[in-house]
C-alpha distance (Angstrom), angle and dihedral (degrees) to the residues before:
residue distance angle dihedral
M1 . . .
K2 3.81 . .
L3 3.80 124.4 .
D4 3.79 127.3 -171.5
W5 3.80 97.7 -117.4
R6 3.81 92.4 -179.2
E7 3.77 90.6 58.0
L8 3.80 88.2 54.2
H9 3.81 100.1 39.4
G10 3.80 108.2 18.2
S11 3.81 118.6 -158.6
H12 3.82 99.4 -34.5
F13 3.81 94.2 116.4
E14 3.82 97.4 41.1
N15 3.85 108.3 136.1
V16 3.82 91.3 -10.4
N17 3.82 117.1 144.5
V18 3.81 113.8 -130.2
L19 3.79 138.5 171.0
V20 3.81 121.9 -143.8
T21 3.79 112.3 -168.2
G22 3.78 110.7 -154.4
G23 3.78 85.3 26.0
A24 3.79 94.9 157.3
G25 3.78 92.2 50.3
F26 3.78 130.5 94.7
I27 3.82 101.6 -86.6
G28 3.81 94.9 23.3
S29 3.82 93.6 57.2
H30 3.82 91.4 51.3
L31 3.81 89.1 50.2
C32 3.84 90.6 49.7
E33 3.81 90.0 50.2
A34 3.81 93.0 52.2
L35 3.81 93.4 45.3
L36 3.78 91.8 51.1
A37 3.81 90.0 49.1
L38 3.81 86.4 54.2
G39 3.79 92.5 53.2
A40 3.78 99.8 -104.3
R41 3.81 125.5 145.7
V42 3.80 105.9 -122.8
V43 3.76 134.8 -159.5
A44 3.81 108.6 -164.0
M45 3.80 109.6 -162.7
D46 3.80 120.3 -171.7
D47 3.82 136.7 151.4
L48 3.87 89.0 -148.8
S49 3.80 92.9 -128.4
G50 3.78 87.5 126.1
G51 3.80 103.3 -0.3
D52 3.79 130.5 76.1
T53 3.81 129.1 -151.4
N54 3.82 87.2 -136.8
N55 3.82 85.7 73.7
L56 3.82 87.2 68.1
Q57 3.81 96.0 46.7
P58 3.81 100.5 84.2
F59 3.80 91.7 65.2
G60 3.82 105.1 8.5
A61 3.80 98.4 84.0
E62 3.78 95.4 58.3
C63 3.81 91.5 45.6
R64 3.79 99.4 40.0
D65 3.81 92.0 125.3
R66 3.83 89.3 61.2
L67 3.83 101.2 33.4
K68 3.78 123.0 75.4
F69 3.78 119.4 -178.7
V70 3.81 117.3 -155.5
E71 3.80 120.8 -173.7
G72 3.78 107.8 -145.2
S73 3.80 146.8 112.6
I74 3.77 126.6 -100.8
L75 3.80 85.0 -130.2
D76 3.82 88.5 67.5
A77 3.81 106.6 88.2
D78 3.80 93.6 -171.2
V79 3.80 94.6 54.4
L80 3.81 90.9 44.6
S81 3.81 90.8 51.2
R82 3.80 91.8 53.8
C83 3.77 92.8 45.6
T84 3.82 94.3 47.9
D85 3.78 97.5 46.1
G86 3.80 110.4 116.2
C87 3.82 95.1 4.4
R88 3.77 122.4 138.5
Y89 3.81 95.1 -164.7
V90 3.79 136.4 25.3
F91 3.79 118.6 -157.8
H92 3.81 103.2 -163.2
Q93 3.81 106.7 -156.5
A94 3.83 100.2 142.1
A95 3.81 115.2 114.4
L96 3.76 145.5 119.8
G97 3.78 102.1 -97.2
S98 3.80 117.4 -167.1
V99 3.79 127.7 99.1
P100 3.85 95.0 -157.5
A101 3.82 92.6 45.5
S102 3.82 90.8 49.4
I103 3.80 89.7 55.8
E104 3.80 88.2 54.9
Q105 3.83 94.8 42.8
P106 3.82 110.0 28.2
R107 3.79 95.9 155.7
R108 3.79 93.4 52.3
Y109 3.79 92.2 48.5
T110 3.79 92.3 49.2
Q111 3.78 91.9 48.1
V112 3.80 96.3 49.7
N113 3.79 100.9 34.0
V114 3.79 99.7 38.9
I115 3.79 106.7 27.1
G116 3.80 90.0 35.6
T117 3.80 89.7 55.5
L118 3.77 90.0 49.0
E119 3.82 89.4 53.4
V120 3.81 91.4 49.9
L121 3.79 90.4 51.8
E122 3.80 92.5 48.1
A123 3.80 91.0 51.7
A124 3.79 91.0 47.0
R125 3.76 91.6 49.4
A126 3.82 92.5 50.6
A127 3.81 91.1 47.8
R128 3.83 91.8 48.2
V129 3.79 91.3 -124.0
E130 3.82 113.2 -170.5
R131 3.81 97.0 -137.1
V132 3.80 140.8 -2.5
A133 3.81 117.5 -151.5
Y134 3.82 112.5 -161.7
A135 3.78 129.6 -156.1
A136 3.79 100.1 -128.3
S137 3.80 124.9 175.6
S138 3.80 138.0 -122.2
S139 3.81 86.2 -138.0
A140 3.83 84.8 86.0
Y141 3.81 88.1 78.4
G142 3.77 92.4 62.9
D143 3.80 119.9 -166.0
S144 3.78 100.5 -38.1
P145 3.84 109.3 151.7
T146 3.81 90.3 -138.7
L147 3.81 112.7 112.3
P148 2.92 135.8 -133.3
K149 3.82 100.5 33.1
I150 3.81 110.8 -122.7
E151 3.79 122.6 -163.4
S152 3.81 92.0 -123.7
M153 3.85 92.2 61.4
P154 3.82 115.5 110.6
P155 3.85 109.4 -99.1
A156 3.81 117.1 -115.9
P157 3.84 109.5 -178.8
M158 3.79 114.8 -165.0
S159 3.81 100.9 -169.5
P160 3.79 139.0 38.1
Y161 3.83 87.5 -108.0
A162 3.81 92.0 55.7
A163 3.80 91.2 45.5
S164 3.81 91.9 49.7
K165 3.81 92.9 51.1
L166 3.79 90.9 46.8
A167 3.81 90.1 51.2
G168 3.80 87.7 54.5
E169 3.78 90.0 56.5
G170 3.80 89.0 53.3
L171 3.79 91.5 51.6
L172 3.78 92.5 50.9
A173 3.79 92.1 50.4
A174 3.80 90.8 47.0
Y175 3.82 93.4 50.7
S176 3.81 90.3 50.9
A177 3.80 90.8 50.9
S178 3.81 97.3 41.4
Y179 3.82 105.0 34.7
G180 3.77 107.0 21.7
I181 3.81 94.8 -119.0
D182 3.79 107.5 140.2
T183 3.79 116.8 -124.7
V184 3.78 141.6 172.5
S185 3.82 132.2 -168.0
L186 3.80 114.8 -145.9
R187 3.80 110.2 -159.1
Y188 3.77 104.9 -147.1
F189 3.80 119.7 -151.8
N190 3.82 114.1 -149.0
I191 3.79 100.3 -44.2
F192 3.79 116.8 -155.3
G193 3.80 137.2 172.2
A194 3.78 147.7 105.1
R195 3.84 117.2 -23.3
Q196 3.80 93.0 28.7
N197 3.79 108.1 144.0
A198 3.81 111.0 -109.7
N199 3.79 94.3 174.5
S200 3.82 99.5 69.8
A201 3.79 118.9 100.6
Y202 3.82 84.9 -127.1
A203 3.80 97.8 45.1
A204 3.80 117.7 158.3
V205 3.77 111.4 -96.0
I206 3.83 99.8 -105.4
A207 3.79 92.8 50.0
A208 3.82 91.1 44.0
F209 3.81 92.5 49.1
A210 3.82 91.1 48.5
K211 3.81 92.7 50.3
A212 3.83 90.9 52.7
I213 3.79 99.2 41.0
L214 3.80 95.0 48.3
V215 3.83 91.2 58.0
D216 3.82 88.8 47.5
R217 3.80 94.5 -105.8
A218 3.79 123.7 135.5
P219 3.80 112.8 -106.1
T220 3.82 116.4 -116.8
I221 3.80 118.9 -123.6
Y222 3.79 117.7 -164.3
G223 3.79 107.2 -142.9
D224 3.79 129.2 -0.8
G225 3.80 95.2 -43.6
Q226 3.79 93.7 -118.6
Q227 3.79 92.1 103.3
S228 3.78 110.2 109.3
R229 3.77 137.9 -147.7
D230 3.79 138.6 -166.5
F231 3.80 95.2 -126.4
T232 3.79 111.0 -157.6
H233 3.80 126.9 -165.9
V234 3.81 113.2 -126.7
A235 3.83 92.1 -118.3
N236 3.81 87.6 68.8
A237 3.82 91.5 55.4
V238 3.81 90.2 49.3
H239 3.81 91.0 48.8
A240 3.78 92.0 50.3
N241 3.81 92.1 50.8
L242 3.80 92.0 50.6
L243 3.80 91.8 47.5
A244 3.79 90.5 49.5
A245 3.79 92.7 50.7
R246 3.81 92.3 48.6
R247 3.80 97.1 49.1
G248 3.79 110.7 120.9
E249 3.83 97.1 -150.8
P250 3.81 123.2 67.2
L251 3.78 116.1 -93.8
G252 3.81 95.2 -159.1
G253 3.80 98.8 -156.1
M254 3.78 93.4 -49.4
V255 3.83 119.0 170.9
V256 3.82 115.5 -132.3
N257 3.79 128.9 -176.5
V258 3.83 116.9 -127.1
A259 3.80 114.3 -163.3
C260 3.81 144.8 101.5
G261 3.79 97.5 -98.8
Q262 3.81 92.9 -125.4
R263 3.83 127.1 114.5
I264 3.83 121.6 -142.3
T265 3.83 124.4 -179.6
I266 3.80 118.4 -129.3
D267 3.82 88.9 -121.3
E268 3.79 90.7 55.4
L269 3.79 90.8 46.9
A270 3.79 91.5 53.4
R271 3.81 92.0 47.5
R272 3.82 91.9 50.3
M273 3.79 93.0 49.5
I274 3.82 93.0 46.3
D275 3.81 90.3 50.4
Q276 3.79 93.9 46.3
T277 3.78 92.0 52.4
G278 3.81 94.3 45.7
R279 3.82 92.9 -119.0
S280 3.82 96.4 128.4
H281 3.83 91.5 150.2
L282 3.82 90.8 68.8
T283 3.79 120.4 97.6
P284 3.82 119.3 -167.1
R285 3.78 115.4 -116.1
H286 3.80 121.2 -139.6
E287 3.78 130.6 -136.3
A288 3.80 132.5 177.3
L289 3.77 118.0 -65.5
R290 3.80 111.2 -96.4
A291 3.79 123.3 -118.7
G292 3.78 113.6 -97.7
D293 3.81 95.5 22.3
V294 3.79 115.3 131.3
K295 3.82 122.9 -137.7
H296 3.79 102.3 -134.8
S297 3.79 136.7 11.6
L298 3.79 129.6 -176.0
A299 3.81 127.8 152.9
D300 3.77 130.4 -133.4
L301 3.84 105.6 -141.6
D302 3.79 100.5 -169.7
R303 3.83 94.0 106.5
A304 3.81 92.6 45.2
R305 3.79 89.5 52.2
S306 3.78 97.1 45.0
V307 3.82 99.2 39.9
L308 3.82 102.8 32.7
G309 3.80 103.2 20.0
Y310 3.79 86.6 -122.0
E311 3.78 125.1 170.5
P312 3.82 122.8 162.3
V313 3.79 110.4 -95.3
V314 3.83 93.5 -162.9
D315 3.80 121.0 38.0
F316 3.80 122.5 -144.2
P317 3.83 99.9 -102.9
T318 3.81 92.7 47.6
G319 3.79 92.1 45.8
L320 3.79 94.2 48.1
E321 3.79 93.5 47.9
S322 3.82 90.2 50.7
V323 3.80 93.4 48.0
V324 3.79 95.5 46.8
A325 3.80 89.6 49.4
E326 3.81 89.9 51.7
F327 3.81 93.1 48.9
C328 3.82 88.6 50.0
Q329 3.80 90.9 51.5
V330 3.78 93.2 48.4
S331 3.78 92.9 48.2
R332 3.82 95.0 47.0
P333 3.80 111.4 111.5
R334 3.79 114.4 -112.0
A335 3.79 118.2 -116.2
């Protein structure tokens, strides 16, 4: 799915130097693509533990004079320093991103997601970066029955992953207050789209469903299927980051929801994907609910609208149809 990013964001990023951590990952690569389309000079930094340089290939060749890929970890202060030097903005997307995996590996998740974020902020402070936009997570809200989720609600993380992402928000707010570097935490709600890894044991649900359905296997639902999510196409996350970077007034570590503001049950998601792929004979199978999973998620978008001027640029049905079509194309045997 192609959007006209210049129509949405004009010339603000023309010849601007930016760093995207996790730049070869799912969301990071889409952000790199949009920034390059807007004329920015982009450093994409990634340790390739979850990303893939193939994610940069569709657009990287034609923009090679403005795209620099650096393989490195956000725990490496020297690499971060080199990548941040001269940058106006840092889009911090790098993280370990699975709730179940974080329950198995809490130390590793804390090290990468918390200490790594600290290192990114230290590099940004030394380079006098204008603003850091951070990929925060709606998992910070926990399993509160209150809907929609409003940024002023008390956080209640239920997994080491959620706790680590919440800690990152605290660090960004503290750096804004202590050092004058402007920051914003964008709380993503269930981002999906092209390039999302379907091969991980902890794949996001849309990618995991697609992988199963397209080999004629029933998708697995953990729990009764009545849990719901505010599924958000990746273009909306990119749009929110660009709006946050462009904002003229300081954001001061503010937390802002990024979503569509629409709730879809996992059962309904499975039915839609089965119908769209013509596999009506498949029936989802159910397994026990996983530790750390929340029951319902739905974002309030009032702050995103008032502070960033954000509105979703791709709604859920359009985004899902596009992604399913892309998965079908990728999985189609070559002649």
